[in-house]
Structures are given as structure tokens and as C-alpha cells.
C-alpha positions in Angstrom: 30.7 -15.4 17.9 29.4 -18.9 17.8 25.8 -20.1 17.8 24.6 -20.4 21.4 22.6 -23.5 20.5 24.9 -25.7 18.5 28.2 -24.1 19.4 29.7 -24.9 15.9 28.5 -22.4 13.3 29.0 -18.6 13.4 26.0 -16.8 14.8 24.3 -14.8 12.1 21.0 -13.8 14.0 20.4 -12.1 17.2 17.0 -13.0 18.6 15.4 -11.0 21.4 12.2 -12.4 22.8 10.0 -10.8 25.5 7.4 -13.2 27.1 5.4 -12.1 30.2 7.9 -9.3 30.8 10.8 -11.8 30.7 13.5 -10.9 28.2 15.7 -13.6 26.6 18.4 -13.1 24.0 20.0 -15.7 21.8 22.7 -15.6 19.1 21.9 -18.3 16.5 23.3 -19.6 13.3 21.0 -19.7 10.3 20.4 -23.5 10.6 19.4 -23.4 14.3 17.3 -20.3 13.7 15.4 -22.2 11.0 14.9 -25.2 13.2 13.5 -23.0 15.9 11.2 -21.3 13.4 13.0 -18.0 13.3 13.3 -17.5 9.6 13.4 -14.0 8.1 12.9 -13.5 4.4 14.1 -10.0 3.6 13.2 -9.7 0.0 12.6 -6.0 -0.8 9.1 -5.3 -1.9 9.9 -1.7 -2.9 12.4 -1.8 -5.6 13.1 0.8 -8.2 11.5 -1.3 -10.9 8.4 -1.8 -8.8 8.2 1.9 -8.1 8.6 2.7 -11.8 6.0 0.2 -12.8 3.5 1.8 -10.4 4.3 5.2 -11.8 4.1 4.2 -15.4 0.7 2.6 -15.3 1.5 -0.9 -14.2 0.8 -2.2 -10.7 3.6 -3.7 -8.6 2.8 -7.2 -9.7 3.2 -6.2 -13.3 -0.4 -6.3 -14.5 -1.3 -3.6 -16.9 -3.8 -1.1 -15.5 -5.6 1.2 -17.8 -4.2 4.6 -17.0 -3.9 5.9 -20.5 -2.4 4.5 -23.6 -3.5 1.7 -25.8 -3.7 -1.8 -24.4 -1.5 -4.3 -26.2 0.3 -1.6 -28.1 3.9 -1.0 -27.1 6.3 1.6 -28.4 9.7 0.6 -29.6 12.8 2.9 -29.9 13.7 3.1 -33.6 17.4 3.4 -32.7 18.2 0.9 -30.0 15.1 -1.3 -30.2 14.2 -0.9 -26.5 10.5 -1.6 -26.0 8.2 0.2 -23.6 7.8 -2.9 -21.4 11.6 -3.3 -21.2 12.0 0.3 -20.2 9.3 -0.1 -17.5 10.8 -3.4 -16.2 14.4 -2.2 -16.1 13.9 1.5 -15.3 16.6 2.4 -17.8 16.5 4.0 -21.2 18.7 2.6 -23.9 19.8 5.6 -25.9 19.1 9.4 -26.3 16.3 8.7 -28.8 14.4 6.7 -26.1 13.7 10.0 -24.3 11.8 11.2 -27.3 10.2 7.8 -28.0 8.9 7.3 -24.4 8.5 11.0 -23.7 4.9 10.7 -22.5 5.8 7.9 -20.1 8.8 9.7 -18.7 6.8 12.9 -18.2 4.0 11.0 -16.5 6.5 9.5 -14.1 8.2 12.9 -13.4 4.9 14.5 -12.7 4.0 11.8 -10.2 7.4 11.9 -8.5 8.1 15.7 -8.5 4.8 17.3 -9.3 6.2 18.9 -12.4 8.2 18.1 -15.5 10.4 21.2 -15.1 13.3 21.4 -12.8 12.8 24.5 -10.6 16.0 24.2 -8.6 16.9 26.1 -5.4 17.8 29.7 -4.9 19.8 31.6 -2.3 17.8 32.9 0.7 19.3 36.5 0.5 18.7 37.1 -3.2 15.8 34.7 -3.6 13.1 37.3 -3.0 13.2 38.6 -6.5 13.2 35.1 -7.9 10.2 34.1 -5.8 8.3 37.1 -7.1 9.2 36.3 -10.7 8.1 32.7 -10.2 4.8 33.9 -8.6 4.2 36.2 -11.6 4.9 33.3 -14.0 2.4 31.0 -12.1 -0.2 33.8 -12.0 0.1 34.4 -15.8 -0.5 30.7 -16.4 -3.6 30.8 -14.1 -4.7 34.0 -15.9 -4.6 32.3 -19.3 -6.4 29.4 -17.9 -9.1 31.6 -16.4 -9.6 33.5 -19.7 -9.9 30.2 -21.6 -12.6 29.1 -19.2 -14.3 32.5 -19.5 -13.9 33.2 -15.8 -13.4 36.9 -16.3 -13.8 38.0 -12.6 -11.1 35.6 -11.6 -8.9 36.7 -14.5 -9.3 40.4 -13.4 -8.2 39.5 -9.9 -5.2 37.6 -11.3 -4.3 40.5 -13.6 -4.4 42.9 -10.7 -2.1 40.6 -8.6 0.3 40.4 -11.5 0.5 44.2 -11.9 1.0 44.6 -8.1 3.9 42.1 -8.1 5.5 43.7 -11.2 5.3 47.1 -9.5 7.0 45.7 -6.4 9.9 44.5 -8.6 10.5 48.0 -9.9 10.8 49.5 -6.4 
């Protein structure tokens, strides 16, 4: 399809304009669209790198925000030489040692994306009941340990009773 304005170049834009209830449509080439003021700059604002920067303690523009870590101190992988800033800008790790070197940053990003650093996976609906109970017991035990460490003994007793109840339901 050719541009409806110049009739020479291929139409690359379809413009629909509604003014006072009157709808007009035009197929224009890039040059004619620019001359008429219909320019569209579709540069993506949300890229993987920008997302990673936001999750790793950098804002989308790349300025360092204080969200943990030492300002001005960047880690460097002893094996491949990848720096923390290179990792954040590219979104890629250089080698298997990078996972250990940048462990705190990787875990921080995983926590923000998934809410956890552990992969929990899915389980079948039919046999999933037992797995759900086991996970509930696991979570209650963590909460129990936390309650005991905070000396919240009444809450700890309630959690203990729930755990015993769930464990008994597994034996049935």
C-alpha cells in the first residue's frame, strides 16, 4: 500500500483521527507522517536491564540508591572478572562463580520478583493435599521458632497446637 499523501513511498503508519465525532483514517509513509507531526518514538522504557537495575538497588536511570551495601564498593568475580555494575547493567552473570560472588544481589532480586529465594514448584491437584499440609507444617514450624525467639510464648503455643493437629491429620 502506498502513502495516501505523496503516493510514492510505502505506507508504514495507519493514522485514525476522531474530531467532533468525525472519523478520518490515513495511511502514511514515515516522511509524510513526520511532516504532519505524527511521529512515534517507541523506545521501550521497561527493559530487562532497567527492571534488574530497579531490583538490585539502582533506579531506572542508573543512579545508585542506598538500599544496602557500601557506596562506591563494587564486587568483582575472581574467576571471570565481571564487576557488580556490569552484572546489573547487562543482567547476565559471567560464570558459575558469579552466583557465589553476587549471591546477596541475586537473592535480593529473587525475593523481590518471586517473594522467596526457594523454588516451590507446582503439585498435582489430586495428590496435592498432603503436600499442602506438609508445606503448612513447615511454615508453621518457622513461625514457631520465630515466636520463641521473640519470647511470644502464647503465640508459640497456638502454633505448636496447629502443628500437632496437622501432623495428626496426616496420620489418618
